[in-house]
C-alpha positions in Angstrom: -3.7 24.8 40.6 -0.8 24.3 38.3 1.4 23.3 41.2 -1.2 20.8 42.3 -1.2 19.1 38.9 2.6 18.9 38.9 2.6 17.6 42.4 0.1 15.0 41.4 2.2 13.9 38.4 5.2 13.5 40.6 3.2 11.5 43.0 2.1 9.3 40.1 5.6 8.8 38.9 6.7 7.7 42.4 3.8 5.3 42.7 4.4 3.7 39.3 8.1 3.4 40.0 7.3 1.7 43.3 5.3 -0.9 41.4 8.3 -1.7 39.2 10.8 -1.9 42.1 8.6 -3.9 44.5 7.4 -6.7 42.3 9.8 -9.5 41.1 10.2 -10.4 37.4 7.6 -12.8 36.0 8.6 -16.5 36.0 8.4 -18.5 32.8 7.1 -22.0 32.2 3.9 -23.9 32.8 1.6 -22.5 35.5 -1.4 -24.2 37.0 -4.7 -23.0 35.6 -7.2 -22.0 38.3 -10.3 -19.9 38.7 -12.8 -19.3 35.9 -12.3 -18.4 32.2 -15.4 -16.9 30.5 -15.7 -16.1 26.8 -18.1 -15.5 24.0 -18.7 -17.6 20.9 -20.3 -15.6 18.1 -23.9 -16.9 17.7 -22.9 -20.4 18.6 -25.6 -20.8 21.3 -28.3 -20.0 18.7 -27.3 -22.7 16.2 -29.0 -25.7 17.9 -28.2 -28.0 15.1 -29.7 -31.5 14.8 -29.5 -34.0 11.9 -32.5 -34.5 9.7 -33.1 -36.6 6.6 -35.5 -36.9 3.7 -36.4 -40.0 1.8 -35.7 -39.9 -1.9 -38.8 -41.0 -3.8 -38.4 -43.1 -6.9 -39.5 -40.0 -8.9 -38.7 -37.0 -6.8 -40.0 -34.5 -9.4 -43.5 -35.7 -8.7 -43.3 -35.9 -4.9 -43.0 -33.6 -2.0 -40.2 -34.4 0.4 -41.0 -35.2 4.0 -38.5 -34.5 6.7 -37.4 -36.7 9.6 -35.4 -35.5 12.6 -33.0 -38.3 13.6 -30.9 -36.8 16.4 -32.2 -35.1 19.5 -29.9 -32.5 21.0 -30.8 -30.6 24.1 -30.0 -27.1 25.3 -26.9 -25.7 23.5 -25.6 -29.1 22.3 -25.4 -29.4 18.5 -25.3 -32.5 16.3 -23.9 -32.0 12.8 -21.8 -33.3 9.9 -23.4 -36.6 9.6 -22.5 -39.7 7.5 -24.4 -42.9 6.7 -21.9 -45.5 7.8 -21.6 -48.4 5.3 -20.7 -51.2 7.7 -22.4 -54.6 7.9 -21.2 -55.8 11.3 -23.0 -53.5 13.7 -21.5 -55.3 16.7 -18.1 -53.7 15.9 -19.6 -50.4 17.0 -22.3 -51.4 19.5 -21.0 -54.6 20.9 -23.3 -56.3 23.4 -25.7 -53.4 23.5 -27.7 -54.9 20.6 -30.7 -57.0 21.2 -30.5 -60.5 19.7 -32.7 -59.4 16.8 -30.3 -56.7 15.8 -27.0 -58.6 16.3 -25.4 -58.9 12.9 -28.2 -56.9 11.3 -27.0 -55.3 8.1 -28.1 -52.5 5.9 -29.7 -52.9 2.5 -27.2 -54.0 -0.1 -27.0 -54.1 -3.9 -30.4 -52.4 -4.5 -29.5 -48.9 -5.5 -31.7 -47.2 -8.1 -31.5 -43.9 -10.0 -33.6 -42.2 -7.3 -34.1 -43.9 -3.9 -34.5 -47.6 -3.0 -37.7 -49.2 -1.8 -38.2 -51.2 1.4 -39.0 -54.9 1.5 -42.5 -54.3 0.2 -41.4 -52.1 -2.7 -42.5 -48.8 -1.2 -41.3 -46.4 1.4 -43.2 -46.6 4.7 -42.7 -43.8 7.1 -39.3 -44.0 8.8 -38.4 -47.5 7.7 -35.9 -46.4 5.1 -33.8 -45.7 8.3 -34.2 -49.3 9.5 -30.8 -50.9 10.1 -28.8 -47.8 9.2 -26.0 -46.3 11.2 -25.4 -42.5 11.2 -22.1 -41.2 12.5 -21.9 -37.5 13.3 -20.2 -34.9 15.4 -21.8 -33.8 18.7 -20.6 -31.3 21.2 -21.6 -32.2 24.8 -20.0 -29.7 27.1 -18.5 -27.9 24.1 -16.2 -30.9 23.4 -16.6 -32.1 19.8 -16.9 -35.9 19.8 -17.9 -38.7 17.3 -21.2 -40.4 18.0 -22.9 -43.4 16.3 -26.7 -43.9 16.1 -28.2 -47.2 14.9 -31.9 -47.1 14.0 -33.9 -50.3 14.3 -37.6 -51.1 14.1 -37.2 -54.7 15.0 -39.2 -55.9 18.0 -40.2 -52.3 18.9 -43.8 -51.8 19.9 -45.5 -48.7 18.6 -46.2 -47.7 22.1 -43.9 -45.3 23.8 -41.1 -46.9 25.7 -38.5 -45.5 28.2 -34.8 -45.5 27.9 -33.3 -49.0 28.5 -29.7 -49.3 29.7 -27.7 -52.2 28.3 -24.2 -53.5 28.8 -22.4 -51.4 26.2 -24.7 -48.7 24.9 -28.1 -47.2 25.5 -31.4 -47.7 23.7 -33.2 -44.4 23.3 -36.8 -44.4 22.1 -37.7 -40.8 21.4 -41.4 -39.9 21.7 -41.5 -38.6 18.1 -39.8 -41.9 16.9 -41.9 -44.4 18.8 -41.5 -47.0 16.1 -37.7 -46.9 16.3 -35.0 -47.9 18.7 -32.0 -45.6 18.6 -28.8 -47.2 19.9 -26.2 -44.5 20.7 -22.5 -44.8 21.4 -19.5 -42.5 21.2 -15.9 -42.7 20.2 -13.8 -41.5 23.1 -10.1 -41.5 23.9 -8.4 -43.3 26.8 -5.7 -41.2 28.4 -2.5 -43.1 27.7 -0.1 -40.1 27.8 -0.2 -39.3 24.1 -3.8 -38.5 23.4 -4.0 -35.0 24.7 -1.4 -32.5 23.5 -2.8 -29.1 23.5 0.5 -27.6 24.7 2.3 -25.7 21.9 5.7 -26.4 23.3 8.1 -25.5 20.5 10.6 -28.1 21.5 8.2 -31.1 21.9 5.4 -32.1 19.6 3.7 -35.3 18.4 3.0 -34.9 14.7 4.0 -38.0 12.7 2.2 -40.3 10.3 1.9 -43.7 11.9 1.9 -42.4 15.5 -0.4 -44.8 17.4 -2.9 -44.1 20.1 -5.8 -46.2 21.5 -9.4 -45.2 21.5 -12.5 -46.9 22.7 -16.2 -46.8 22.3 -18.3 -45.6 25.2 -22.0 -45.5 25.7 -23.5 -42.0 25.7 -25.0 -42.5 29.1 -21.5 -42.8 30.5 -20.0 -39.9 28.6 -20.7 -37.2 31.1 -19.3 -39.2 34.0 -15.7 -39.6 32.6 -13.3 -38.8 35.4 -10.9 -35.8 35.3 -7.9 -38.0 34.4 -9.4 -38.7 31.0 -8.3 -35.6 29.0 -10.4 -34.5 26.1 -9.6 -35.2 22.4 -11.4 -33.0 20.0 -13.0 -34.4 16.8 -13.7 -32.0 14.0 -15.2 -32.0 10.5 -17.0 -35.1 9.1 -16.3 -38.7 10.1 -16.7 -41.7 7.7 -16.0 -45.4 7.6 -13.3 -47.4 5.8 -13.7 -51.1 6.2 -13.5 -51.8 10.0 -12.0 -48.4 10.8 -13.4 -44.9 11.2 -11.7 -42.0 9.4 -12.0 -38.5 10.9 -10.5 -35.2 11.5 -9.1 -34.3 15.0 -7.3 -31.3 16.5 -5.7 -33.4 19.3 -2.1 -32.7 18.3 -0.3 -29.3 18.1 1.7 -28.4 15.0 5.3 -27.3 15.1 4.5 -23.6 14.5 1.9 -21.2 15.7 -0.7 -19.9 13.2 -1.2 -23.3 11.7 -4.4 -25.4 11.8 -4.2 -28.4 14.1 -6.5 -30.6 12.0 -5.2 -33.9 10.7 -6.8 -37.1 9.5 -6.8 -40.2 11.8 -7.9 -43.7 11.4 -9.2 -45.7 14.4 -9.8 -49.5 14.2 -13.3 -50.4 15.4 -11.8 -53.9 16.3 -8.7 -53.0 18.2 -9.2 -49.3 19.0 -5.7 -48.6 17.6 -5.5 -45.1 16.1 -3.1 -44.0 13.3 -2.4 -40.6 12.1 -2.7 -40.5 8.3 -1.7 -36.8 7.7 2.1 -36.2 7.4 3.9 -33.9 9.8 3.5 -30.2 9.0 0.5 -30.8 6.7 -3.2 -29.7 7.3 -6.1 -31.8 6.0 -9.8 -31.0 5.9 -13.0 -32.8 4.8 -11.9 -36.4 4.4 -14.0 -38.7 2.1 -13.5 -42.4 1.9 -13.9 -44.3 -1.4 -16.7 -47.0 -1.5 -14.1 -49.7 -1.4 -12.6 -48.3 1.8 -9.1 -48.2 0.2 -8.7 -44.5 -0.5 -9.2 -41.1 1.2 -9.6 -37.8 -0.6 -9.0 -34.6 1.4 -8.8 -30.9 1.0 -5.4 -29.7 2.0 -2.8 -26.9 1.9 -0.2 -29.5 1.3 3.1 -28.2 2.7 2.0 -24.6 2.2 1.3 -22.4 5.3 -2.0 -20.8 5.9 -2.0 -17.4 4.2 -4.6 -15.8 6.5 -7.5 -16.3 4.1 -10.8 -16.5 6.0 -13.4 -17.2 3.3 -12.1 -19.5 0.5 -9.2 -21.6 1.8 -6.6 -22.2 -0.9 -6.8 -26.0 -0.7 -6.1 -28.7 -3.2 -7.3 -32.3 -3.3 -4.9 -35.1 -2.2 -5.4 -38.8 -2.3 -3.8 -41.4 0.0 -4.2 -44.9 1.4 -6.9 -45.2 4.0 -4.8 -47.9 5.7 -1.7 -46.0 6.5 -1.6 -42.7 4.7 0.9 -43.9 2.1 0.9 -43.0 -1.7 -0.2 -39.5 -0.9 -0.5 -37.7 -4.2 -1.8 -34.3 -5.3 -4.8 -35.1 -7.4 -6.5 -31.7 -8.3 -5.2 -28.2 -7.8 -7.9 -26.0 -6.3 -10.9 -27.6 -4.6 -12.5 -28.8 -1.4 -15.2 -31.0 0.2 -14.6 -34.1 -2.0 -17.2 -36.9 -2.2 -16.8 -40.3 -3.9 -19.5 -41.8 -6.1 -17.4 -44.9 -6.8 -13.6 -45.7 -6.8 -13.1 -43.9 -10.1 -15.5 -40.9 -9.8 -15.6 -38.1 -7.3 -17.2 -34.6 -6.9 -15.9 -31.5 -5.2 -16.6 -27.8 -5.0 -14.5 -24.8 -6.1 -15.0 -21.1 -6.6 -14.8 -20.6 -10.4 -13.2 -17.6 -12.1 -16.7 -16.2 -12.8 -17.2 -15.8 -9.1 -19.8 -18.6 -8.6 -19.1 -21.6 -6.4 -19.7 -24.7 -8.5 -19.6 -28.5 -8.3 -17.0 -30.3 -10.3 -16.7 -34.0 -11.4 -13.4 -35.8 -11.3 -12.7 -39.1 -13.1 -9.6 -41.0 -12.0 -7.7 -44.0 -13.2 -5.9 -45.4 -10.1 -3.9 -47.8 -12.3 -2.4 -44.9 -14.3 -1.9 -42.7 -11.2 0.0 -45.4 -9.3 1.9 -46.8 -12.2 5.6 -46.0 -12.4 6.1 -42.7 -14.2 2.3 -42.1 -14.4 1.3 -38.4 -14.8 -1.6 -36.8 -12.9 -2.8 -35.2 -16.2 -3.1 -38.7 -17.7 -4.9 -40.1 -14.6 -7.5 -37.4 -13.8 -10.0 -35.5 -15.8 -12.1 -32.7 -14.2 -15.3 -31.0 -15.5 -17.7 -28.5 -14.1 -21.2 -29.9 -13.7 -23.3 -27.1 -12.2 -23.9 -23.9 -14.2 -23.1 -20.3 -13.1 -25.9 -18.3 -11.6 -26.3 -20.4 -8.4 -23.7 -20.9 -5.7 -23.3 -24.7 -5.2 -21.1 -26.3 -2.6 -20.6 -29.3 -0.2 -21.6 -32.1 -2.7 -22.6 -35.6 -1.6 -22.6 -38.2 -4.4 -25.2 -40.9 -4.8 -23.9 -44.4 -5.3 -25.2 -44.5 -8.9 -23.3 -41.3 -9.8 -26.4 -40.1 -11.7 -27.2 -37.4 -9.2 -25.7 -35.5 -6.3 -27.1 -33.8 -3.3 -25.7 -30.3 -2.9 -26.2 -27.1 -0.8 -27.1 -24.0 -2.8 -27.5 -20.3 -2.3 -29.8 -18.8 -5.0 -29.8 -15.1 -5.9 -33.5 -14.9 -4.8 -32.8 -16.2 -1.3 -30.7 -15.4 1.7 -30.9 -19.0 2.9 -28.9 -22.1 2.2 -30.9 -25.1 0.9 -30.3 -28.7 -0.1 -31.1 -29.7 -3.7 -30.6 -32.7 -5.9 -28.7 -32.0 -9.1 -29.6 -34.5 -11.9 -26.4 -35.2 -13.8 -28.3 -36.8 -16.7 -30.6 -33.8 -17.4 -28.5 -31.0 -15.7 -31.5 -29.9 -13.7 -32.0 -28.9 -10.0 -34.6 -30.6 -7.9 -35.4 -28.5 -4.7 -35.6 -30.5 -1.5 -35.5 -28.3 1.7 -36.8 -25.1 0.2 -40.3 -26.7 -0.1 -40.1 -27.9 3.5 -38.6 -25.0 5.4 -37.9 -22.1 3.1 -36.6 -19.7 5.7 -34.2 -22.1 7.5 -30.5 -22.7 6.6 -29.5 -26.3 5.8 -26.0 -27.6 5.8 -23.7 -30.3 4.5 -25.8 -33.0 2.8 -24.8 -36.7 2.9 -26.3 -39.6 1.1 -26.9 -43.3 2.1 -25.2 -45.9 0.1 -28.5 -47.3 -1.1 -29.4 -43.8 -2.3 -32.7 -43.8 -0.3 -31.9 -41.0 2.1 -30.4 -37.6 2.1 -29.2 -36.2 5.4 -28.2 -32.7 6.5 -28.2 -30.6 9.6 -30.1 -27.5 10.5 -31.3 -25.6 13.5 -33.9 -27.6 15.4 -36.0 -24.5 16.0 -37.6 -22.0 13.8 -36.6 -18.7 12.1 -40.2 -17.5 11.9 -41.9 -15.3 14.4 -45.0 -16.9 15.9 -43.9 -20.5 15.9 -43.6 -20.5 19.7 -47.3 -21.0 20.0 -47.7 -24.0 17.8 -48.4 -27.4 19.4 -46.4 -30.3 18.1 -48.0 -33.6 17.0 -46.7 -35.8 19.7 -46.2 -39.1 17.9 -45.1 -37.9 14.5 -41.7 -37.2 13.1 -43.1 -33.9 11.7 -46.0 -31.6 12.1 -47.8 -31.8 8.8 -49.5 -28.5 9.3 -46.2 -26.7 9.8 -43.8 -28.7 7.9 -40.1 -27.9 8.6 -41.0 -25.6 11.5 -40.3 -27.1 14.9 -43.0 -26.2 17.4 -43.5 -24.6 20.7 -43.0 -27.5 23.1 -39.7 -28.4 21.5 -38.7 -24.9 20.4 -39.0 -23.2 23.8 -36.8 -25.9 25.5 -34.3 -26.5 22.7 -33.8 -22.8 21.9 -33.8 -21.3 25.3 -30.4 -19.7 25.3 -29.0 -19.9 28.8 -26.9 -16.9 29.9 -24.1 -19.3 30.9 -23.0 -22.7 29.6 -20.3 -24.9 31.1 -17.6 -26.2 28.8 -15.2 -29.1 29.1 -12.1 -27.8 30.8 -8.5 -29.0 30.4 -8.0 -28.8 34.2 -10.2 -29.8 37.1 -9.1 -26.6 38.9 -10.3 -24.4 36.0 -14.0 -23.6 35.3 -14.7 -22.8 31.6 -17.8 -20.9 30.8 -19.3 -19.7 27.5 -21.9 -17.0 27.3 -24.2 -15.7 24.6 -23.2 -12.2 25.6 -20.0 -10.4 24.5 -17.2 -9.0 26.5 -18.0 -10.9 29.7 -16.1 -10.2 32.9 -16.2 -11.6 36.4 -16.3 -9.6 39.6 -13.3 -10.0 41.9 -15.2 -12.0 44.5 -16.8 -14.2 41.7 -20.3 -13.3 42.6 -21.3 -11.3 39.5 -20.7 -11.2 35.7 -21.0 -8.1 33.5 -21.6 -8.5 29.8 -23.2 -7.0 26.7 -25.9 -8.8 24.7 -24.6 -7.2 21.5 -21.5 -5.0 21.7 -21.9 -1.5 20.4 -25.7 -1.9 20.1 -26.9 -2.5 23.6 -26.2 -1.3 27.1 -24.3 -3.1 29.8 -26.0 -6.0 31.7 -25.0 -7.8 34.8 -26.1 -11.1 36.5 -25.2 -13.4 39.3 -22.4 -15.8 38.5 -24.9 -18.7 38.4 -26.6 -17.0 35.4 -29.6 -15.7 37.2 -31.1 -12.2 37.7 -29.8 -10.5 34.6 -30.5 -6.8 34.7 -29.5 -3.8 32.6 -27.2 -1.6 34.5 -26.2 1.0 31.8 -28.5 2.0 29.0 -26.1 3.5 26.4 -24.6 1.4 23.6 -21.2 0.2 24.8 -18.4 -2.4 24.4 -16.0 -3.9 26.8 -16.5 -4.5 30.6 -14.0 -4.8 33.4 -14.5 -4.6 37.2 -12.8 -2.4 39.7 -10.7 -4.5 42.0 -11.2 -2.5 45.2 -14.6 -0.8 45.1 -17.5 -3.3 45.1 -20.0 -3.1 42.3 -18.1 -0.8 39.9 -17.6 -1.7 36.3 -15.9 0.3 33.6 -17.0 0.2 29.9 -16.4 2.0 26.6 -19.6 4.0 25.9 -20.3 4.6 22.2 -20.6 2.8 18.9 -18.3 -0.1 18.2 -16.3 -0.3 15.0 -16.4 3.5 14.4 -12.9 4.6 15.1 -13.7 8.2 14.2 -16.8 8.4 16.5 -16.7 9.8 20.0 -16.3 7.0 22.6 -15.9 7.6 26.3 -14.7 5.7 29.4 -17.5 5.3 31.8 -17.7 4.0 35.4 -20.9 2.3 36.3 -21.8 2.0 40.0 -24.1 -0.1 42.3 -24.0 -3.1 40.0 -24.0 -5.6 42.9 -27.0 -3.9 44.5 -28.9 -3.6 41.2 -28.5 -7.4 40.5 -29.6 -8.3 44.0 -32.8 -6.2 43.5 -32.0 -3.4 46.0 -33.8 -0.1 45.4 -30.9 1.9 44.2 -30.7 4.2 41.1 -28.7 3.6 38.0 -25.6 5.6 38.4 -22.6 6.3 36.1 -19.8 8.7 35.5 -18.0 9.7 32.3 -14.2 9.8 33.0 -12.8 11.1 29.7 -13.1 14.6 28.5 -15.2 15.8 25.6 -13.4 16.2 22.3 -10.9 13.5 23.1 -12.2 11.3 20.2 -12.2 7.5 20.7 -11.4 6.2 24.1 -11.8 2.4 24.8 -10.8 -0.7 26.7 -10.3 0.6 30.2 -8.5 -1.6 32.8 -8.0 -0.5 36.5 -4.9 -0.9 38.5 -5.0 -3.4 41.4 -5.3 -0.7 44.0 -8.2 0.9 42.1 -6.5 4.3 41.8 -5.7 4.4 38.1 -7.1 3.2 34.7 -5.1 2.3 31.6 -7.1 2.8 28.4 -6.6 3.3 24.6 -7.3 6.7 23.0 -7.0 8.2 19.5 -6.8 11.7 20.7 -3.3 12.2 19.2 -4.4 10.9 15.8 -3.1 7.4 16.5 -4.4 4.9 19.0 -2.0 4.8 21.9 -2.2 3.9 25.6 -2.9 6.4 28.4 -3.3 6.2 32.2 -5.7 8.4 34.1 -7.1 8.7 37.6 -9.9 6.1 38.3 -11.9 8.3 40.6 -11.8 11.7 39.0 -11.0 10.6 35.5 -8.9 13.0 33.3 -9.6 15.8 35.8 -7.5 14.0 38.3 -4.6 13.6 35.8 -3.5 12.0 32.6 -0.3 10.3 31.6 0.7 8.9 28.2 2.0 5.4 28.2 2.9 4.6 24.5 3.5 6.8 21.5 3.7 6.1 17.8 1.9 6.1 14.5 0.4 2.7 14.9 -2.4 1.1 16.9 -1.9 0.0 20.6 -5.2 -1.3 22.0 -7.1 -3.8 24.2 -5.0 -3.2 27.3 -5.2 -5.0 30.6 -3.4 -4.3 34.0 -2.0 -7.3 35.8 -3.5 -8.1 39.3 0.0 -7.7 40.9 0.4 -4.3 39.2 3.6 -5.1 37.5 2.6 -5.3 33.8 0.2 -4.0 31.3 -0.5 -6.3 28.3 -1.8 -4.9 25.0 -2.2 -5.7 21.3 -0.4 -3.7 18.7 0.2 -3.6 15.0 3.4 -1.5 15.5 5.5 -4.0 13.5 3.4 -3.4 10.4 0.9 -0.6 11.0 -2.4 -1.0 9.2 -1.7 -4.6 8.1 -4.3 -6.1 10.4 -1.7 -8.2 12.2 -1.7 -7.7 15.9 0.8 -9.2 18.4 0.9 -9.1 22.2 3.2 -6.8 24.1 4.1 -6.2 27.7 5.0 -2.8 29.3 5.5 -1.7 32.8 3.1 1.1 34.1 6.1 3.5 34.1 6.7 3.0 30.4 9.8 0.8 30.8 10.3 -2.9 29.9 8.4 -2.8 26.6 8.7 -6.2 24.7 6.9 -8.5 22.5 5.5 -11.7 24.1 5.9 -14.1 21.2 9.2 -13.9 19.3 9.3 -13.8 15.6 10.6 -17.4 15.4 7.2 -18.5 16.8 4.8 -16.7 14.6 4.6 -14.4 11.7 1.6 -12.1 11.3 -1.8 -13.1 12.6 -3.9 -11.7 15.4 -3.6 -12.0 19.2 -6.2 -9.8 20.9 -8.2 -9.2 24.0 -5.5 -10.3 26.4 -5.8 -10.3 30.1 -3.9 -11.9 33.1 -4.5 -14.9 35.2 -5.4 -14.2 38.8 -1.8 -14.8 39.9 -0.4 -12.6 37.1 1.8 -15.4 35.8 -0.2 -16.3 32.6 -1.9 -14.5 29.8 -5.3 -15.3 28.4 -6.1 -14.1 24.8 -8.1 -14.8 21.6 -6.1 -15.6 18.5 -5.9 -17.2 15.0 -2.9 -19.2 16.1 -4.9 -22.5 15.6 -6.2 -21.6 12.1 -9.4 -23.2 10.9 -10.8 -26.5 12.0 -13.0 -27.0 8.9 -13.7 -25.3 5.6 -15.5 -22.0 6.2 -18.0 -22.6 3.5 -19.4 -25.5 5.5 -20.4 -23.3 8.5 -22.8 -20.6 9.2 -21.6 -17.0 9.1 -18.7 -16.3 11.4 -16.8 -13.0 11.2 -13.5 -14.8 11.8 -14.1 -18.6 12.2 -10.5 -19.1 13.3 -10.9 -17.5 16.7 -9.8 -19.7 19.7 -8.9 -19.1 23.3 -5.2 -19.6 24.4 -3.2 -19.3 27.5 0.5 -18.4 27.6 3.3 -17.9 30.1 4.4 -14.3 30.2 7.6 -15.1 28.3 5.6 -16.7 25.5 7.6 -19.9 25.7 4.7 -22.1 26.8 1.3 -21.8 25.1 -1.8 -23.9 25.7 -4.9 -24.1 23.5 -8.1 -23.9 25.6 -10.9 -24.2 23.1 -11.3 -26.5 20.1 -14.5 -25.6 18.2 -15.2 -24.5 14.7 -16.7 -21.2 15.6 -15.3 -17.8 16.6 -14.4 -17.6 20.2 -13.4 -14.2 21.6 -13.4 -11.5 24.3 -12.2 -13.8 27.1 -11.6 -12.8 30.7 -10.2 -14.7 33.8 -11.7 -14.5 37.3 -10.0 -15.8 40.4 -13.0 -17.5 41.9 -14.0 -21.0 40.7 -17.6 -21.0 39.4 -19.0 -24.5 39.9 -20.9 -25.6 36.8 -23.4 -27.5 38.9 -24.6 -24.2 40.4 -25.5 -22.7 37.0 -29.2 -22.0 36.4 -30.8 -22.3 33.0 -32.1 -18.8 33.0 -31.8 -17.1 29.7 -33.9 -16.1 26.7 -36.1 -18.0 24.3 -34.9 -17.2 20.8 -35.4 -18.1 17.2 -32.8 -19.6 14.9 -31.5 -16.1 14.3 -28.2 -16.5 12.6 -27.0 -15.8 9.1 -25.5 -17.9 6.4 -22.2 -16.8 5.1 -22.3 -13.2 3.8 -19.0 -13.2 1.9 -20.3 -14.9 -1.3 -20.3 -12.5 -4.2 -22.5 -9.7 -2.8 -23.4 -8.3 -6.2 -24.9 -11.6 -7.2 -27.6 -11.5 -4.6 -30.9 -9.8 -4.3 -31.1 -7.9 -1.0 -33.7 -9.6 1.2 -34.7 -8.8 4.7 -35.9 -11.5 7.1 -36.9 -11.9 10.7 -34.5 -11.7 13.6 -31.3 -10.6 11.8 -29.7 -7.3 12.4 -26.9 -5.4 10.6 -23.5 -7.1 10.8 -21.0 -6.3 13.5 -17.4 -7.1 13.3 -15.1 -9.8 14.5 -14.9 -10.2 18.3 -11.6 -12.1 18.0 -9.9 -9.6 15.7 -11.6 -6.3 16.5 -9.3 -3.5 17.4 -11.8 -0.7 17.8 
């Protein structure tokens, strides 16, 4: 028996050595992206955001607020971060799409009041406070954040329901619940002129200068989906606003000089010429732009020239001011603060976490003459005072034009939900808005019309309350009076049916990009099936066809991680046991007959434990290309290192240690050509939380770091795997930082997670995803999954997601509510 084991180990050594000798060294440089990349975005498919607004009565303390939904997303698209555009010439945006009645139609001017502004007859009538207003917002068709414009008009519209009417430039949409309104919709989109799309992090070539010009154009929404493949995507983030005849916005279209730096910068696009100018200097990151009412100045939250320090909750930003025209006269205005909002050209509001632990709203008063005068001091030009009291978390302010009140988002100690409130600056009192409409729904990022008549915000278009799926909507009303704030069955079932698979905008026509609600997805070698976990560490393993149909449970025990055997059909490996419990017993398990189970064949559930009892925590298995061996991570020695074992018999067939050290080596993957194993490790600074990618040959030689120190310091690069041709690496990372302030988003374990692809030598890196939410656990399949074949099979769900949980925990009363479970950990940064 002993001789047999020695003979087996010799055989192993010869086999592994042959791999090293036979395969050539990997080539560097750009490689074509082909096949299918699939990944998970934490809770994103459940957000289902749309923009809503409430009219502000003349005396809101004596009135109940009524809510109007003003955007109409479908499926997993979200509409968020709105802004009432203060622009008189609507033709600049909508061109020839306007009917003759609306051409040159302007919004109400010069009629602001302390609270609200009446219509022509002196009172508010239904939705007519919206009449003539333009809302600009961020929408994500195909997962590509873009800027859209809606114009709301009641002129010449019959109260009878009308169909969509195509026009020369835009589209008129008459939604059934807004039968008395036309909604003109158009989008800001980039023409590919060679400079617009630069997602390649080539260290020797970047476009990152103030004044760099590009050209953008407006496109009707009806034409958006039909853009040809040569038009590469430009990603718009954060909140857009208007400055004169230009739109000011955040975009992540250009890569910075260094890794682990946010891509976000402020740009200005002329609505007349389409000429686009970068306003943010090279090497600087800006968030949350706000344009002064005159259109002359922009306030932003920014790191300045400081690098991101890895903070994931409260970004260490300051407030800077600069010219909206060309970015000149950039000046540090306030140290410590974010999410600025102008009331007038001398008054602004912002949020900040105070020393007492509560987030609060602050008022700034500025003298631009003093600030811009020669030798003027900031301390002489700006005064700052806190306006909201401790005891309530207050953030994301939106100033009214009068400056007498502000709309804010709050988190109160008695609630786990975020709500919109009015804060009266004259009486220092709060006036609840959304808590009386939808008390168990989170509401985000308020914005106020210039006439102070409307407050907008975004929230999930479904419900967080059990039982709402059976409620019938009132067909021709903006709301259901009997169930105010709770969207009803006909809308809820369609809007919040979470499909198993969602197609995303891809950077290459040869690459299919899919997002799934499940975690740790992986594609079978022939591209026919996908394995995944609905919730890692809490549910068993599921599998479905690659079109998203026929999802079935194939393994009952709680698990995390999935990977397919490359030789034996229908075999998936997983880590069976609780996730995020490094001292718990976790085993490598092979699951059989998955293809037959998905196809409905009458076969039993069958699995085999491959690791021995008492070997502690074993996870992240990956098979060799010939199906004979499995590389995995184990803590059996006291530290997490890599091991190789027999794929058929498990440890009984032999075990070989690949790495050794008092650090964590984890999340390993074997290349399809058998030459390399990639893994994440904190070996440079054990226990620090920073993980880098390493490559090692199966015979323990050739160990080296993928990204050199000159490229990145610290950070996390995790869940790596190989492209089908073994020439590129796919991984989740924080190398693109944040795309917006974390406080403005729902809960994300690590909102910086994005998907990247790299050459094996680390010299060429390409960003694949550009969204504000945590993307993680990617895998790469060789077969191209055509998005047109995807079914909409999935699950009807509630708006079951949490608001941020990292506010001062001891300041809140624990409160249980429907649909939310105990927290897991970050899928991007998890090391097991």
